[in-house]
MARLO-448657 format. One line per field, with one value per residue (C-alpha): z, x, y. Coordinates in steps of 0.25 Angstrom, whole numbers, padded with zeros to 4 digits, always signed. Each point is the difference from the previous one (the first is absolute). Layout:
N
w: [Z, ...]
u: [X, ...]
v: [Y, ...]
end
This chain:
247
w: [+0291, -0003, +0011, -0004, +0006, -0010, -0001, -0009, -0005, -0011, -0007, -0007, -0015, +0001, -0007, -0001, +0012, +0006, +0010, +0012, -0005, -0001, +0014, +0006, -0005, -0012, +0006, +0012, -0010, -0007, +0013, +0005, -0013, +0005, +0013, -0002, -0009, -0006, -0008, -0006, -0008, -0008, +0006, -0012, +0006, +0011, -0009, -0005, +0014, -0003, -0015, -0005, -0009, -0008, +0000, -0014, +0007, +0010, -0011, -0004, +0014, +0003, -0011, +0005, +0014, -0003, -0008, +0012, +0009, -0009, -0001, +0015, +0002, +0002, -0007, -0005, +0003, +0015, +0002, -0005, -0008, -0005, -0004, +0010, -0010, -0007, +0012, +0001, +0014, +0006, -0004, +0004, +0014, +0001, -0003, +0011, +0010, -0003, +0005, +0014, +0002, +0009, -0007, +0013, -0002, -0013, +0004, +0011, -0009, +0002, -0015, -0005, +0007, -0004, -0015, +0000, +0005, -0009, -0013, +0000, -0016, -0001, +0004, +0010, +0005, -0005, +0006, -0007, +0007, +0014, -0002, -0005, +0013, -0002, -0014, +0007, +0010, -0011, -0007, +0012, +0007, -0013, +0000, +0015, +0001, +0014, -0002, -0008, -0001, +0003, +0006, +0013, -0006, -0007, +0012, +0002, -0014, +0005, +0013, -0008, -0008, +0013, +0005, -0012, +0000, +0014, -0002, -0012, +0009, +0011, -0009, -0009, +0007, -0001, -0014, -0001, +0009, +0005, -0007, +0007, -0003, -0004, +0004, -0010, +0001, -0010, -0001, -0004, -0014, -0003, -0014, -0008, +0008, +0014, +0002, +0001, -0014, -0007, -0013, +0003, +0004, -0013, +0008, -0003, -0006, -0007, -0001, -0015, -0002, -0010, +0006, -0006, +0006, +0014, -0002, -0004, +0012, +0010, -0005, +0004, +0014, +0011, +0010, +0011, -0001, +0012, -0006, -0004, -0008, -0007, +0009, +0013, +0006, -0003, +0009, -0006, +0009, -0008, -0014, -0008, -0008, +0013, +0004, -0011, +0006, +0013, -0007]
u: [-0226, +0014, +0011, +0012, +0009, +0008, +0003, +0010, +0000, +0006, +0000, +0012, -0004, +0005, -0012, -0016, -0008, -0009, -0011, +0010, +0005, -0013, -0006, +0014, +0002, -0007, -0014, +0005, +0007, -0013, -0007, +0012, -0001, -0013, +0005, +0015, +0010, +0005, +0013, +0001, +0012, +0005, +0013, +0008, +0014, -0004, -0003, +0014, +0005, -0004, -0002, +0012, +0004, -0013, -0004, -0007, -0013, -0001, -0005, -0011, -0004, -0001, -0010, -0008, +0000, -0005, -0011, -0004, +0000, -0009, -0009, -0003, -0003, +0013, -0002, +0010, -0010, -0001, +0015, +0014, +0004, +0014, +0012, +0012, +0011, -0006, +0002, +0015, +0000, -0003, +0014, +0007, -0006, +0003, +0015, +0000, -0007, +0009, +0012, -0006, -0007, +0008, +0001, -0004, -0014, -0002, +0006, -0010, -0012, -0008, -0006, +0015, +0003, -0013, +0001, +0015, -0006, -0013, +0007, +0012, -0001, +0005, +0013, -0004, +0014, +0000, +0000, -0013, -0007, +0006, -0003, -0014, -0006, +0008, -0006, -0014, +0003, +0003, -0013, -0008, +0007, +0002, -0015, +0000, -0011, -0007, -0003, +0003, -0011, +0006, -0003, +0006, +0011, +0005, +0000, +0016, +0001, -0007, +0008, +0013, -0005, -0003, +0014, +0006, -0008, +0003, +0015, -0001, -0007, +0010, +0011, -0005, -0013, -0014, -0004, -0008, -0011, +0000, -0011, -0009, -0004, -0015, -0003, -0010, -0007, +0007, -0008, +0007, -0005, +0002, +0004, -0005, +0009, -0004, +0013, +0001, -0004, +0014, +0005, +0012, -0009, -0007, -0013, -0006, -0013, +0004, -0008, +0002, -0004, -0012, -0013, +0003, +0014, -0006, -0011, +0010, +0009, -0011, -0006, +0014, +0000, -0002, -0011, +0004, +0012, -0004, -0013, +0001, -0013, -0009, -0012, +0009, -0003, +0011, +0007, -0001, +0011, +0011, -0006, +0008, -0013, -0008, +0011, -0003, -0015, +0006, +0006]
v: [+0417, -0002, +0003, +0007, -0010, -0008, -0015, -0007, -0014, -0008, -0014, -0007, -0004, -0014, -0007, +0001, +0003, -0010, -0001, +0000, +0014, +0005, -0004, +0003, +0014, +0005, +0000, +0008, +0010, +0002, +0004, +0009, +0008, +0005, +0005, +0004, +0006, -0013, -0002, -0014, -0004, -0012, -0003, -0005, +0004, -0009, -0012, +0001, -0004, -0014, -0001, +0008, -0012, +0001, +0015, -0001, -0006, +0012, +0009, -0010, -0002, +0015, +0002, -0012, +0005, +0014, -0007, -0008, +0012, +0007, -0012, -0001, +0015, +0008, +0013, +0010, +0011, -0004, -0005, +0003, -0012, -0001, -0009, +0001, +0001, +0012, +0008, +0001, +0007, -0014, -0005, +0013, +0000, -0015, +0003, +0011, -0009, -0012, +0009, +0001, -0014, -0010, -0014, -0007, +0006, -0006, -0014, -0001, +0002, -0013, +0001, +0000, -0013, -0006, +0003, -0005, -0014, +0001, +0004, -0009, -0001, +0014, +0007, +0010, +0003, +0014, +0014, +0003, -0011, +0003, +0015, -0001, +0005, +0013, +0002, -0003, +0011, +0010, -0004, +0003, +0012, +0008, +0002, +0003, -0010, -0001, -0015, -0013, -0011, -0013, -0014, -0004, -0007, +0013, +0009, -0003, +0007, +0013, -0001, +0001, +0011, +0008, -0003, +0005, +0013, +0002, -0001, +0009, +0010, -0001, +0003, +0011, +0005, -0003, -0003, -0012, -0005, -0014, -0008, -0009, -0014, +0000, -0015, -0006, -0013, -0010, -0013, -0012, -0004, -0015, -0004, -0011, -0010, +0005, +0007, +0015, +0006, +0004, +0002, -0009, -0011, +0000, -0001, +0014, +0005, +0013, +0013, -0001, -0014, -0002, -0006, -0014, -0001, +0003, -0010, -0011, +0004, +0000, -0013, -0007, +0005, -0010, +0003, -0009, -0009, -0008, -0005, -0014, -0002, +0010, -0002, +0003, +0013, +0010, +0011, +0014, +0005, -0008, +0003, +0011, +0003, +0003, +0009, +0010, +0001, +0005, +0013]
end
């Protein structure tokens, strides 16, 4: 039986979704829609924080993302599915919250520092990129969600949201509940080259790939890089194909 408690989560439309996205988030979203009042959104404004120079692709990725969501079992009859930019109140609340959020809170965000290093091919020295946790806070608290499903590495995002909600309530009265981080297991999915599966590494198996593309990709995966000869015993622990069996 569904609980009345609401959860909120979103994804940036920056490209096709792959197996890592499915096991890291989508499979859990599908389970949660049977238990909670779920709001899942396509965060197209968030995509602009890093892809503002090529916004034309975002619309294409939005369509592909919703098709991927439906294909894995997210249902508009069980969850509220929507596009962030179609709900203009996200931007309005973001503006209000930006007036009260101290800049040092944003500068200490570990994800901000990590992405600056990882995405050196893009100019991220913008207010939009620095302030995306404020937009993220607006995304969550405007629906008065009790929780946000995240992996352990995303807990700082939810903590900033809690701090912003707390500051708003202190200044203007109790309006927004402080959301909880709902920790979810996010197994590390290895890509074709044994690094973490990622669009940026070009080593992913995508949910929309046809069977022949998947078969060709899997056939190229190395089972054990330490095995010198075919007859030598291999070690399944280091095999990226075997890692799929664990999940």
